N, C-alpha and C positions, 0 to 999 in steps of 0.2 A: 383314735385312728391316725391323727395328724400330730406332728410335733409343734405346730403353731396353733394359736387360737382360731385362725382362719386358714383354710386350705390355700396352698400356693397356686396361683393362676398364671399360666403363660398365655398372654393375649397375642394373637396374630392378626395384623390389620395393615391396610395400605398406608394410612396416615397414623402417625404417632398420637398418643394422648396430647391434646393441645387446647390452648385457650383461644386460638385464632381460627383453626379449621373446624367447620361445622361437624363433620364426622368424628374427628378426634375429640371435640368438646362433648358431643352427645354421649359417646361411650364412656369417656372419662368421667363425666358427671355421675354415672351409675356406680363408679367405684370409689367415690369420695367416702372417706372413713375406713376403707379397706387398708390393713397394715401395709406399709411400704415394702417391708421385707417379704411380703407374701404376694407381690405383684411384679411381673416382668413383661416386657413387650418386644416382639419382633415386628419391625415395620419396614416399609419400602421407601417412604419419604417422610419428611418432617418440615414444618415451617416454624419450629420452636417447640421442643418437647416440654410437657408440663412436669417439671421435676418436683413440684410440691405434692403431686399425686403419686408419682412413681419415679424411682431413681435408678432403674435397671433396664436400659434400652439396648437393643442390638439392631442396627440398621443395615440392610442389604439393598443397595440401590440397583437400578437397571444398569448403571455405568459399571458397577462392580461385576455384574453378571456378564456384560459385554467384554470387559477386560479378561475375565476368566475364560470366556468362550474362545477368544483368540489365542490365549496362552495354554489352552487345554488343561486348565486347572479348576479347582473349586473356588468360588467367590468368597473372599475372606470377610467382607463387610467390616463393621466396626461398632464399638460401643459408643454411646453418646454421653457427653459430659455437660454439666450445667454451664460451664464457662463459655461454651460455644453456641448455646441455644439462641442467643439474640440474633445471630447472623447466619447460622447454618441453613442451607437449603439443599437437601439431597433430592434432586429432581429426577425425572424419569429418563432424561436424555432426549425427550421429544417435547421439551417445554415450549408452550405457546402454540402447540399444534393439536388439533382435535384427533381423538382416537378413531381409528378405522379398523375394520376387520382384518385388513392386511397387516397393520401394525400389531394388532392383538395376537395374530397368529405367529408372526415373527418373534414377538416377545415371548410367547409361550415356548417356542422352540429353543430360544436362548436359555430359558430357565429350566428346560427339561434335563433328564438324566441326573436329577438331584444336584444340579450345579450349585445350589444354594447351601448344600449340606457339607460345609467345611469342617475340618477338625476343630477350628476355633469356636465355631457355633455350637458344635456338639458338646465341647468342654464347658462352654458358657451355660448351656441348658443343664448339663450334669451338676454344675455348682448350684444352680438355682433349685434343681430337683422338683419340678412342678408336680402337683397333684391332679391337675386337669389342664386341658387346652381349651381356650375360648377363641373362636374365629369370628371376626367381623366379616360377614359374607359380602361378596362382591362379584364382579364378572371377570376376575382374573383367575383362570383355571389353575395356574401353577400354585396360587396361594391355597386353594382348596386341597390340592395334592399335598402341600407342605404340612398343613394342619393335620390331615389324616395320617400322614407318614409319621409325624412326631407322636401322635396319639397311639398309633399301633406299636411303634418301637418301644415306647415306655409303658405300654399297657395301662394307660390312664384315660379317663372319660374325655370325650370330645363334645363340647357345647358350642352352640352357634347363636350369635346375635345378628338378626337378619332384618334389613330394611330394603332389600333388593329382590326383584323377581325376574331378572334377565334370562335365567335358564328356562323359563316358561314361555318366552316370547318366540314367535315364528318369524317376525320381520326383523330386519337389521336395525338395531337401536343405536348404532354408531354412525359417524359421518361416512358417506360413501366415497370410494375412489374407483379407479378404473378396474381394479381386481376384486372389488367387493363381491361381484357375482360368483366368483370362484372361492374366495377366502372365507366369506361369511358362513356358508353351509358347513365348511370344514371346521371352523372355529366353534360354531353352534354345537356340532356333534361332540367336539372335545369337551366343551363346557358342560353339556348335559351328561356325558359319561362320567366326568369328575364329580359332578353334583350327585349323581346316583350313588357313586362309591362313598362320597362324603356322608350322604344321608343314611346309608346302611351302617356306618360307623357311629353316627351322631346319637347321643343319648337324650338330648333335649334342645329345643329351639326356642328362643325368645324373639318374637316378631314385633315389628314396629307399628303394625296396624292390623285390624281384624280381617281385611280382605286378603292380606298376605297369608295369614294363618289359615284361612279357609282354603285357599288354592294350594298351599303347600301340604296341608293335611290330606287333601284329595290325591295329590300327586305322590306323596312319599310316606305319609302316615307316621311321622316321627312325633312323639309327645311334645306338646308346645303350649305356650301361653303368649298373651299380648301384653306388652308394656308400652304405653305411649310416652313420648318425650316429656320429661318433667320441665318445669319452669319455676324460676325464683323471682319472676317479675311481680312487682307489687301492684295491687289494684288501685287505679287512679280514680279519684272522685272529681276530677276537673269538669266544670260545667260544659255542656255541649254547646258549641257555637254553630247554630243552623244557618246563620246569615252568611258567614264567610268561613266555612270549616277548613281546618288544616287536614288535608287528605294525603296520606303517606303510603308509599311502597318502599320496602327495604328488602334487598335480597340479590340473588344472582339473575342472570339474563339468559340462561339456557332455554332450549325448547322454544325459541322464537318468542320469548316473553315480551321483548320490546314492542312487537306488533300488537300484542294484547293490551299492553299499557297505553299505547297510542290510541287504541279504541276506547279505553276507559277515559282518557283525557278528552277525547272528542265528545263523548256522551256528557261529561261534566260541563263542557263549554255549551252544549246544546241546552242544558238546564239553566246555566247562569254564566254569562261571558266573563265573570270575575273568578270563577272557580278554576283551580289548577291542581295538578297532581304532582306532588313532591316525590322525586325518585332518588333513592340512595343505593349505591352499589358500584361495582367495578366491571365495566364492559370487557368481554373477552375478545371482541373483534372491533375493527373500525366500523363495520356495518352496524353493529349494535349501538355503538356510540353515536353514529350519525342519526339513527332513528330517535334516540333519546334526546339529542340536542336540537333536532330540527322539527319535532312533532309539536303542533300547536297544543297548548294546554299543559305540557310537561315542563316542570322546572327541575333540571337535573343537577344534583348536588355532588355527585361522585361518591367515592367510598368514604365511610366513616369508621373509626375504630369501634370494636364491639362494646367498649365501656361507655360509649355515647349513645348506643342504640336504645337503651332503656329510657334515657332522658327524652329522646325524640319521640318514642312511643307514648310516653306519659303526657306529652304536650299535644299529641295528635288528637283530632276529633274523629277521624275515620282511618282505620288501617286496611290496606288493600293487599290481597294476594291474587296474582293472575298467572295462568298457565297458557301455554301455546294452544291455539285452537285448530291447528292444522291436522288434517286426517292422518298425515304421516306419523305424528307423534302420539296417536291415540293409544296404541299398545304400550309404547315406552313409558307413558304417564299413568298407566293403570294403577300402579301402587304408589303414585305420587302423594306424599304426605310431608309437606315442608316442615322443617324443625321450628319455624317461627309461628306455626299455628298455635302451638302450646303457649308461647309468649303472648300472642295476640289475644287469645281467649282469657288469659290470666291478667290482662292489662287494665280491664275496665273500659276499654275503648271499643266502639262498634267495629266489627270485623266483616268485611265483604269479600267474597271469593268469586272470581270470574274465571270459569274454566269449562271444559267439557263435563257432562254429567256422569260419565262412566268411571272417573278416577276415585281413588280411595278417600281423599280429603273432601271431595264434593259430597260423597255419600255420607261422610261423617258430619258435615255441617248441616246437611238437609235432615238427617236422622235426629240429631240432637237439638236442632233449632237454635243453636248457639250463635248464629250469625246470619248474614244475608247471602244468598247464592244466586248467580245469574249465569246462564249458558249461552246467551246471545245478546245482541245490542238492545232489542226490545225489552227483555227481562232486566238488563243492566240499568236502563233508564227507570223502569218501574221500581226496582230495588233501591236505587238512589233516592227517588222521590219519597218512597216509604220510609227509608232510613232518616232522611233529613226533616220530614214534615210530620211524621206520626210519632209523637212522643210516647204514647202508650205502648205501641209496638216496639219501639226502641228499648223502653224500660223492661219489657217482657223478655226480649232476646238477651239483653245484658244480664238479667237474672239467671237465665238458662246458661249463659256463658260462664257465669261465676260458679254455678253448681257443677258444670262439666269440668271446669278447671280444677276445682277442689277434688272431684271424683277421679279424674284421669290424669291430671297434669301437675299435681302437687309434687314439688321437687323432692321433698324428703320421703313422701310415701312411695314414689316411683323408685327411688334409690333403694329403700329398704326392701321393697317387693322384689326388685331385681336381685339383690344380694341373697335374699332368702331362697329364691328359686335356684340360684347357683348352689347354695349349700344343700338343698334338698336333692337336686339332681346328682351331685357328687356322692352324697352319703346314701 
């Protein structure tokens, strides 16, 4: 059926394949081993494209679209080249600012009328001649339209890699501004309309967790499977230090996570005044940085490169993940399943999750028994005492974590399963 050993896949995503960006790294890892000549990507931004994985990128930024809008032309975009990946940063034009419904609506209007569909892009797609389109789903309605449009024009299958559920939310998941009361209902309608059209065209969906699959199956009924994030983190046999444990959080600070981390640190101090929480990451706002640097019990180390993350994890005694506990974030976090959960469960280090009980990762940890879970301060203190002092319980949960990591998060197994699903869906 195909002139290549593997079908040619055109990936459409917000972030390019990347070794730095979490979304770009997650999807990119699934395509490791796929022939370079059979892989191309249209992206909106990049912090350094992964040219070892793919060498055929076309980037259309918001700035390109804005320029085209004022000139009444199509946005040309451009190909990416390896020589510029160390320094290139094609941002959205609203860098450093939080997304709001007003901005999302304006952005959608700018991208409308197929302004992205330039002669240059169509020629680039023609040369690549894809056998299928794979969309990394998100909350940008214009990208859903783009993927569906290309699939329809070329009469090729449309596949979806999905880790988001924004189209199912009722409440505003973005930061609010003065016009959100008007713009959010409009944008929600647009996103749901585009999602419905996308789902009618889609042939197969690969979801990032079971809760996403269940809710999308009910809403749209598209054939689907679940593939959890894979991990290549090695199991550490480092002896556990219960007297002065190295307790670590690594990640971003969205959804008011700094407040939850401050609560974790407070509970640690109540157990032992010498205990501290080591926090690694880059604050997005001054307010986040202030909470992290001024909360008792938190030792803030700032951001570290990804190649050092594994070393820090291997030397830790306890790995922490915390989500915002605010009622406002309850719906937005429903499908929350941090990519570092796979690494944490594969690391051989005890993993404790502090979050609301309704979200996907909380259900996963409770159901599998692969870690410790707490949804309030009382439970948090109980779980810490159990983790630190009950060696038998600790050994039992680590054994479960090892089993679950091998079953759901084995890097090679996840990659092969993903690629096999793509082949079956296309053929």
